[in-house]
C-alpha positions, 0 to 999 in steps of 0.5 A: 823427090820431084823437081817441083819439090826441089825448086819449091824447097830452094825458093823457100830456103831463099825466102827463109834466109832473107827473112831470118837475116836480120835476126842472125845479125841481131844475134851476132851483134849481141854475141860480139864484145860489148866494148865499143870504140868511142871518141875521146878527147878534142874533135878535129874540125876539118873543112867541109864541102856541102853539096846540095843537088836540085833538079828542076825545082828550087823551092826548098833550097832556102830552107836546106841552106838555112838549116846548114848555116845554122849548124854549130859548125862554121868551117864549111862551104855550101855548093848548090848545084841547080840542074835545069833550074831557074836560080833567079830567086836563090840569093844568099848574103853568106859568102859560104853559099855558092850557087852553080847552074850547069850550062847543060842539063845533067839529070845525074847525081854523079855529074852534079856532084863532080860539077860542084867539085870542079868549082870548089873555092878551096881544097876541102878535106871532106864532102857531105851530100845533102838532098834539096828536100833535107834539113840538117841537124845543128850538130850534124857535122860535130857528130860526123867528126866524132865517127871520122876521128875513129879512123873511118873515111866514109860515114852514113848518118841518119835520115829521119822524117820531117813530115808524117802528114799522111799514112803513106809518109808514115809507112815510108818512114816505117820502112826507112826505120827498118832499113836503118836498123838492119842495113846500117845499125846492125850491119855496122855493129856486126863488123861490116859496112852501113849501107848508103842512103843517098844523102846525109853521108860524108867522105874524105874528099880524096876517097869520094873522087877516087871512088866515082871518078870516071864512073858512068851511070844513068838513072837512080842509084849513085849511092848503090854504085858508090857503096859497091865501089867502097866495100869492094875496095875493103873500105868500111862505111861507118854509121853515125846514129846521131848525125841527123838530117830530116828527110821529106817522105813521100806523102802521095800515091803518085810520088810513091809510085814514081819513087819506088819504080826508080828504086825497084829498077835500081835493084834489078839493075844492080842485084848481080853486084851482090852476087859478085861481091859474095863470091869475092868475099868468100874468095878473099875471106872478107867478112865486110864483103860477104855480109854486105853482099847478102843485103845487096841481093835482098829483094825489096821488102814488099816483094819479100812479103808477097813471095812469102805469102805466096809460098805459104799458100803453096806449102799448105796445099802441097808440101806442109813440111816446108811450112814450119821454116817459113813460119819461124822466119816470118815470126823472126822478121816481125820481131825484128821489124817491131824491134827496129821501130822501138830502137828508133822511137817511132812516132805513134802515127807510124804504128797506126799507119801499119793497118794500111800496109796492104794498100802500100804494097799494092802501090808498090806493085803498080810501081813494079809494073812501071819499073822499066820506064822508071826514069821516063816517069821521073828523074827525082821525087818532087815535093811540095813546098813545106813548113820548116821544122825546128832544127834541133837535136833534142828529138833523137 
């Protein structure tokens, strides 16, 4: 048996495992007891600190603040951290809105969050993080509370597209739906933790401060650091599938390249955390850590697809006996991908956009080339001022 065959077999095995991972999770969820914990009785209504971070642009801030104020939940205070922004246009008549402009540029999510925490008007029981381009569903806080009341201290909601105005935006949402299903819905229901998405997430204030206090990092990925800290401490992150925020999807090529460059840079930077967590999970017999660690090590979807195609060609030419496993894994991957679109009722425009996947992958390849200088290209994704969509809970 040649060394080339052994190396190729190992790479094939890795790709097969990552492609089959969602199907294995689906099977485990199916085999688990059908009984689930549901909230019963009155819902506790704690005091929320809503932290909204903005960097260099505040055009969308009035929309997100308005959507939060129109929620069916009065027990909150909104802290807008306008980092390196002109705040002269941010005037709100509601005393629950606090505008904070740091004296020095922070260019860092953790620093912005702790700037808000240091300026809290009162001791809030919970913290929720909202992006400046998000809109919040009217029942967002009520749905979060239903999950918190089951005993969880960390909860991730759903980030749903508020714009499908281009094929890029549609494909961006398609990928988000897939990850929502695999990394949140399935992971949580299999007994592990839902991955964090950067916004639309909430925590007990004490837990959030303990997890990130003193942590230093540059560039994107504070959510990756936070989820690593929580799961490493055996904190299980819940998934609230009815707690909705509407997220602005990237609609232009330049936006996509800059955003994906930051994300790819983050994956390469923190993939070793997944390896570390896997060994810890095995050593401590922690199901939460072990299952979550596999997700942390999985490469970005476009890289997995390209690697699978490349291996398929090599297998056909040299080792066709390895091809069967790759084909089965690819079929399972496609089945779960379309299953995810079905479960979360994907818009028809998303299905139509799938024909442009090759172009989408090429753009991400370009992002991969620029990954090393991702934080020079941009610190945050810049979106154009858009139309406020109806803030309702009917579209689920």
